[in-house]
N, C-alpha and C positions, 0 to 999 in steps of 0.2 A: 228650428226645424219647420219646414213649410207644412202646410195643412195636408197636401197630398201624400207626402212621405209618412206623416203621422197616421193618416187614415189607412194607408196600405199596410203599415206595420201592425196596426191594431187588428185589421181584418185577417192578415196573413198569420200572425203569431199568436193571437189571443183566441178569437172565435169569429166565424163569419157574421157580418152585420155590425160588429163593434166599431169598425171604422166609419160606418154610416152614422152611428150615434155621435161620433166626434164631429161629423159634418152637418149634424142636425137634420138628417134625412130620416125621420123617425118611421115613416111607413115602410120604406125599403129595409131599414134595420130590423123592424119587427118581423117582416116576411122572411128575411134571411135567418134570423135567430130562431124563429118558430120552426121553419123547415129543417134547419140543422138539428135542433133539439129533437124533433120527431125522428129524424134518421138515427141519431145517437140512441134514442129510446129503443127503437126497433133492434138495432145492433146489440145493445146491452141485454135486452130481453132474450134474443136468440142465443146469445153467448151463455147467459145464466141458465136457460133451459137445457142447453147441451151439457153444461157443467153439472147440473143437478142430476141429469140422467146418468152420467158417468159415476157420480158419487153414489147414487142409489145402487148401481151395479157393483160398486166396490163394497158397499155396506152389506149387500146380500151375499157376497162371496163369489159372484160370477167373474169378477176381475180381480186378479192378484195385485198386491201392492208392489208393483214392479213398473218402472218407467216405460218399458216396451209394451207391457200389457195395457197400461193406462193410455198410451199413445194410440194403440190399436182400437181401444174402446172409444176414444174420442172420434177417430175417423169413422168407426162403425155407427156411432150414435147420431151423426149428422143426417138429418132427413132433408129431402129435396125442397120442401116448402120453406123451412127455416133458411136453407142455403139461398134460395131465390130472394127471400125477403132481406137477408143480410147483404147480398150482392146489390140489390136495388138500393138499399139504404146507403151502402158505400158510394154508389154512383151519385145519389142525391147529395150526400154530404160533400163529396169532391166537387160536384158542380156548384154547390152553394159557396164553397170556399173559393173556388176559382172565380166565379162571378163576383163575389164580394171583394176580392182583391182588385180585379180589373175595373169594376164599377167605382170602387172607392178611389182608385187612382184617377179615373176619368173625371169624376165629380170634384175631387180635390184639386186637380189641375185647373179646372174651370173656375173654381173659387179662388185659387191662387192668382190666376190671370185677372179676375175681376178685382181683387184687392190691389194688385199691382197697378192696374189702370186707374183705380180710384185714388191711390196714393200719388200717381203722376198728375192727375187732375188737381189735387189739393195743392201740390207744389207749384203748379203753373198758376193757380189762382192766387197764391200768396205773393 
């Protein structure tokens, strides 16, 4: 498997920035991983806050233990600030993932071409 394919698969299927680690592009990898982790943190926090608000309403008896009532409580409990933060985090995470895939492919292809050229030069000199 060539380096570009490996880097794209790692970035696309594992986590943004992991393909850059395989390419030894540590600064880009750290930026992508940290930005993605921050987005995941914001998404997780917003989701947990919303879930805890619904659980508190269930425990207090405001919401019945019925799937329809819980579903309505989830919709009602979402506040605008959490929704904006979650939406922005989803956009950041998607952008990091897409950039990670495309950039890993671009850098991997350049490295594959460099290695192929180096191998040709070695064969010619032998």
